[in-house]
MDTraj code that builds the backbone (N, CA, C; nanometers):
import mdtraj as md
import numpy as np

residues = "MET HIS ASP ALA SER ALA ALA ILE ALA VAL PHE ASP LEU LEU MET GLY ASN ASP VAL ALA PRO ARG LYS GLU PHE ILE VAL GLU GLY ALA ALA GLY LEU ASP ARG ASP ARG ILE ASP ALA".split()
xyz = np.array([
    [1.4402, -0.0535, 1.0526],
    [1.3769, -0.0098, 0.9303],
    [1.4848, -0.0029, 0.8223],
    [1.4649, -0.0756, 0.7149],
    [1.5659, -0.0821, 0.6095],
    [1.5721, 0.0455, 0.5265],
    [1.4582, 0.1041, 0.4993],
    [1.4571, 0.2238, 0.4156],
    [1.3695, 0.3303, 0.4819],
    [1.4278, 0.4033, 0.5721],
    [1.3535, 0.5027, 0.6499],
    [1.2958, 0.6121, 0.5608],
    [1.3663, 0.6511, 0.4568],
    [1.3148, 0.7578, 0.3708],
    [1.1895, 0.7123, 0.2959],
    [1.1839, 0.5860, 0.2553],
    [1.0641, 0.5342, 0.1897],
    [0.9480, 0.5278, 0.2886],
    [0.9762, 0.4889, 0.4120],
    [0.8719, 0.4828, 0.5144],
    [0.8166, 0.6219, 0.5432],
    [0.9035, 0.7194, 0.5496],
    [0.8598, 0.8579, 0.5732],
    [0.7738, 0.9066, 0.4573],
    [0.8126, 0.8732, 0.3352],
    [0.7359, 0.9156, 0.2180],
    [0.5958, 0.8556, 0.2193],
    [0.5842, 0.7275, 0.2528],
    [0.4524, 0.6631, 0.2587],
    [0.3702, 0.7236, 0.3718],
    [0.4321, 0.7463, 0.4857],
    [0.3615, 0.8074, 0.5980],
    [0.3088, 0.9451, 0.5594],
    [0.3915, 1.0253, 0.4951],
    [0.3484, 1.1579, 0.4511],
    [0.2355, 1.1483, 0.3487],
    [0.2423, 1.0497, 0.2620],
    [0.1379, 1.0304, 0.1617],
    [0.0044, 0.9990, 0.2284],
    [0.0071, 0.9062, 0.3250],
    [-0.1169, 0.8608, 0.3874],
    [-0.1714, 0.9579, 0.4920],
    [-0.0851, 1.0327, 0.5565],
    [-0.1290, 1.1201, 0.6657],
    [-0.1244, 1.2684, 0.6309],
    [-0.0776, 1.3014, 0.5124],
    [-0.0628, 1.4417, 0.4749],
    [-0.1943, 1.5095, 0.4414],
    [-0.1870, 1.6376, 0.4148],
    [-0.3051, 1.7183, 0.3852],
    [-0.3493, 1.7107, 0.2397],
    [-0.2628, 1.6614, 0.1526],
    [-0.2938, 1.6550, 0.0099],
    [-0.3743, 1.5282, -0.0189],
    [-0.5015, 1.5442, -0.0526],
    [-0.5932, 1.4316, -0.0672],
    [-0.5729, 1.3553, -0.1979],
    [-0.5467, 1.4225, -0.3070],
    [-0.5409, 1.3582, -0.4388],
    [-0.4394, 1.2430, -0.4456],
    [-0.3147, 1.2612, -0.4006],
    [-0.2200, 1.1489, -0.4057],
    [-0.2609, 1.0326, -0.3160],
    [-0.3212, 1.0633, -0.2011],
    [-0.3666, 0.9580, -0.1103],
    [-0.4776, 0.8764, -0.1757],
    [-0.5710, 0.9448, -0.2401],
    [-0.6809, 0.8761, -0.3087],
    [-0.6263, 0.7877, -0.4206],
    [-0.5320, 0.8394, -0.4973],
    [-0.4715, 0.7620, -0.6060],
    [-0.4019, 0.6368, -0.5521],
    [-0.3299, 0.6505, -0.4416],
    [-0.2619, 0.5373, -0.3788],
    [-0.3628, 0.4299, -0.3374],
    [-0.4730, 0.4722, -0.2780],
    [-0.5751, 0.3779, -0.2320],
    [-0.6425, 0.3095, -0.3501],
    [-0.6777, 0.3850, -0.4513],
    [-0.7454, 0.3280, -0.5685],
    [-0.6547, 0.2286, -0.6398],
    [-0.5271, 0.2620, -0.6556],
    [-0.4339, 0.1708, -0.7220],
    [-0.4149, 0.0426, -0.6416],
    [-0.4130, 0.0524, -0.5092],
    [-0.3939, -0.0634, -0.4245],
    [-0.5182, -0.1503, -0.4119],
    [-0.6338, -0.0958, -0.4431],
    [-0.7593, -0.1699, -0.4285],
    [-0.7658, -0.2903, -0.5221],
    [-0.7007, -0.2825, -0.6355],
    [-0.7043, -0.3928, -0.7321],
    [-0.6380, -0.5175, -0.6751],
    [-0.5408, -0.5028, -0.5893],
    [-0.4699, -0.6158, -0.5332],
    [-0.5248, -0.6619, -0.3993],
    [-0.6390, -0.6106, -0.3611],
    [-0.6995, -0.6419, -0.2321],
    [-0.7578, -0.7831, -0.2316],
    [-0.7278, -0.8587, -0.1284],
    [-0.7866, -0.9909, -0.1097],
    [-0.9105, -0.9744, -0.0230],
    [-1.0254, -0.9699, -0.0841],
    [-1.1509, -0.9419, -0.0134],
    [-1.1858, -1.0483, 0.0900],
    [-1.1327, -1.1688, 0.0765],
    [-1.1581, -1.2745, 0.1741],
    [-1.0903, -1.2472, 0.3084],
    [-0.9914, -1.1588, 0.3095],
    [-0.9192, -1.1281, 0.4332],
    [-0.9825, -1.0142, 0.5115],
    [-1.0901, -0.9560, 0.4602],
    [-1.1570, -0.8447, 0.5254],
    [-1.2638, -0.8984, 0.6201],
    [-1.2629, -0.8498, 0.7438],
    [-1.3670, -0.8874, 0.8391],
    [-1.4956, -0.8145, 0.8013],
    [-1.6028, -0.8863, 0.7998],
    [-1.7305, -0.8228, 0.7645],
    [-1.8223, -0.8177, 0.8836],
])
top = md.Topology()
chain = top.add_chain()
for i, resn in enumerate(residues, 1):
    res = top.add_residue(resn, chain, resSeq=i)
    for name in ("N", "CA", "C"):
        top.add_atom(name, md.element.get_by_symbol(name[0]), res)
traj = md.Trajectory(xyz[None], top)
């Protein structure tokens, strides 16, 4: 792992108890989603 502190920060963001930052991360990332890669 090249940047363990960044990995820990993302893990804490996605798995932590604070919902608002996780929701913001997901909403911001949704714009770059390639919908063709999603299994339906």
